[in-house]
N, C-alpha and C positions, 0 to 999 in steps of 0.2 A: 503503527501508531505509537507514539510515545507521549504520555501526559506527564508534565513535569511542573512543580510548584515554584513560582518566583518568590522572592523575599517578602512581598507584601500579601501573601496568600492569594494570588492569582494562579489558577491552573492553565497553562497553556498546552496545546494539542499540536504536536508537529504536522499531523495529517490536515488540520484546519488552518494552518499558516497561510497568510496572504502571500507570502514569498519565501523562498529558501535559496541560499547560495552555498555552495561548496567551497572549501578552501582550496587554494591553488595547488595542484598535485605535481608541480614540477620539482618538488623538493626543497626549493630555495626559500619558500615562506612557511613551510609547515612547522608547527611548534617542535616537533621531534619525530623520531622514527616511529614511536608507538603512540604518539598523542595527535589527535586530530580535532578539529573544531568546524562546526558548520553555523552559519548566521541564518536566524530566521527573522521575520517580521510577522507578528500576529495579525489576525484580522483587524484588531483594534488599534494596530500601530506601534505596539511595544516591540522593540528589538531584544533579542536574546541570542546567546551563543550556546550550543549544545557541545559538551566536550565528550568525545568518543576515545576511551583509553582504558588503562586499568583503573584510572579515577574517573568516573563519570559524573556529570552534573549539569547544571544549567545556571546561567547568570545573566541577569537583565543588564543591558548597557545602553548608554545614551545615544541619541541619534549621530552625534558627532563621532563617537566610538565606532558605531555601525559604519559610517563613511570611511573612516580610517581603515577598518577591517576589509571592506570591500575593494578600496584601492590597493591595499597591500597584496591581495589575493587575485588582482587583474580583473576585477569586474567594474563595469560602468556604474556610475551612481544613478540610482533612480530620481526621478524629478524631485521629489520632496527632500532629497539630501544633497542635490546638486550644489547648493549655496555653501556647503562645507569645504568644497574642493579646494578653493583658493586659500582658505585659512589653514589647511592641513599639509598642503604640498609646497616645498621650498625648491 
């Protein structure tokens, strides 16, 4: 369990997340050799990225940014983000 505070004083618990996606492990889209990120969606629908590296932290992101992250890391978009696909892929 990891509990993290988002910018607006909301605490998210990774064990309570509604969904979790890991980054693509093929080395092509990872941030770097020592930096990794996972995307979570809270039970209430907030998207946030957890950074795992020498710098650890959390940042809330928009649904559009979540869609980009998922597509970049080879995941299918969940139904509530599917409408972003046409706008973010050329």
